[in-house]
C-alpha angles and dihedrals in degrees: 000000000000125000094263091058099041115128118245110211131207116205117217126184115215110190108284093339122114117266114278121225113223132178118248118251090254093057098035092103091061093059136054117266097216097074096254121154136199125249091278093053096255121133107277117250118223095224101050106030138055126351121101092321089070097034094061089068092046091049090049089051092051094047093052093042093051090047088054093047097048090041085069100031101047096062101022096112090054092052092049091051100038103035105024093035096230122161124245095263096045093046093047091048092050092049092048092048093048094047091049090051090052089059096044099048091068086082089065094051093043095052093047091047097048095039110038122345105039123228097282097057093039089057090047095052097043093043088059091051089047092053093047090050091052091048090052090050090050091052092048090053094044106040111076092212090062093056130068117246117272120270118270103214106304094344112097118180115228119246114258125241090259093049094048091041094053093048098045092043089059092041095054092042085059090049091052092044097048092043092048095054100032099082091040102051097059094044092043089053091049089049088067088075122068105232090198088068115075094213095051091043090062090050089050090059090050090050092064090054094052091041088060090044089058091050091055093043089058091045092050094051091046094048092051115024103026095042089051091050091050092050097043109024103034140274095261093064089035091061095036092063094058088047091054090045090054090051088053090049091054092046091050091050098049096042091073098045094120094058100044124109115226133205115209117239111252102208128264111337091198090056091051091050091050091048091056093049093047094045091048093051091047087062100035089130095050117098116235111241118245090227107073091198088074090067116098120268131149119251124251136039099300129065125237089253113089112246094008132112122222118270123218118244117258128197097228123104091018093183090071090057087071087077089067097049115113106213123202089256091052092050094049096049099034089241090145085083087069109081091202087067104029126022129189121252089248091055091050091048090054090063092043089056092053090049091050092049095049098081091049089048091050094051092054090060088074089053090054089049089056090049089050089065089084090103090054089049088055092051089050089052091053091067094047127085104275096189117109107175107307093339130091111215115213107231092230092056090066088075084075086077087063090057092044089050091054092048090051097044098048096064090042091051095044099042104027114020098042095053090047093047091046090062091056102036101032089221121140091230096038095234126039114245090250092051090050092052091048092053089052092051089055090049090051088057089051089051096059091038088058090049090050092051091049090050092048090054092045092053091048090055091046091054093045092050093044093243098128095110096035119089093220137115117270123231095261120112118252087223087081085078092065095089093056091050090045093053090045089058092047090050089053092053091054105035105027095045092038090053091049091050095044093050091050097043096044097038118104110260093251095045103051097113091047092052090048087054090052089054090054093048089064087070091057092042091049091052092051091047090051090052091051091050092050091050093049093046091048092050097044097043097047095059115125094023096295115149090235131222096293109033125160087261102055090191087071094046139070105238086158090068091054090053091048089050090054090047091051093049089048091051092052088046090052091054089051089048092054090055092049093046094049091054096042116115118205118228123259119216 
């Protein structure tokens, strides 16, 4: 770097923290304004780090990683039944347990990323575990000694402890790996854009759209090409391809290390939350001052939390402000240096943000419960006419229309809807994140309403044809299910991506991976809620010997009523969401 480009540094002392290096006002335009650094720990320059040049590698990583994940997940139940000789119930339970684990382990990766390792090294460590797990799965599907003997007629030998152990070791290493990196990749990609710069902030919103596009690209290739290879060319090669894809994902990620922007980890977010609660309860009897400037905050531009900007004080949840009061006893004994007794305003505002986000988070669980009805859609498709010309369409393959819908809607949203909405709203991103989520919730109601209407028509045909007591398909084309899958994909584009963007944008700087993990947990919570609803409906509707709404023979049932029930719950949830969204206050940095 020549003399004209040399960085002038201002040294600022922040309590007992190390001096912070800041650009001078003259050079501020050369560097990012969000505190990001390059791989060597130097302040990140706008011209040589981050932006789309770095995101292309992150998007490539995500596409390959999702292809690897769905290459295992899409056909897992088939492998358990065909190769490990498990029964329907055992195989379904193992798949459900593993999928739930994949959406709970993000908490582990998020806490490590925000607290100690940072997003980059968390992705690096868990990607390695992921790759090793895939390699173990490939070996278990390729080495004859790690598979039980083939079935002889109806007699299928059980898998040995070693055979089960090898397979499930690899499988749960994959669960740990994918969970560890999942909350970090999206937030690390968004970190490549400086949200203090209006131009880059618009690009950041676009990044989330294309990030989700890459997810669905990987899912589409896995659900078509890789599943076909596994069924027709063997499981060894079928698992080897996802393993190679994961290796490509890792290579893509590391190849751009020199141009990434990094946010420093700020210490344990859970510890900071606990400190605010403890400090507030210690002073429950102390009155909060009317002048917010009397609350404790460190001097200078940066907060006391590493890698985090200061947050402005808000008047909500006043009780928590007690944690930032410096009492006479604190001032005399210098106890305000102990965060378990006195917290900064920024630390208190971190907890306030989480409390504000909780109602929005809770309402998106219902959306995930609607999306979890995919298995019910498949069961509905099984009793529809699967013939299209000379082809028989497997009911599960219709879920591909969901993925196709997402891949169609994302470019439309990013290139058409946003520019149009921007003219009317004046917002950089066209719609606010909360508006976007709300539109998706409405579309999710339309999704199950379409499914209910299809089922009503199917039952009418079943009655007309005299098929009520016959467990057979009715003469109604399975293609009538396409609209419900199409609306499900559109709902994803609005709510799922909007939620991801909201939880990144509104998260405290040092809690972004954790908030991304919370967004992922709604998928797991929605699946569990769907299971509870199915259990309750089955119990309540089979009283007195009735077949119930969802019997084995759907021609005797009323699956339409179940769909209307989900639609009704979703509508009530939408009304609750509107109330939460209207009262929501965006953070101020």
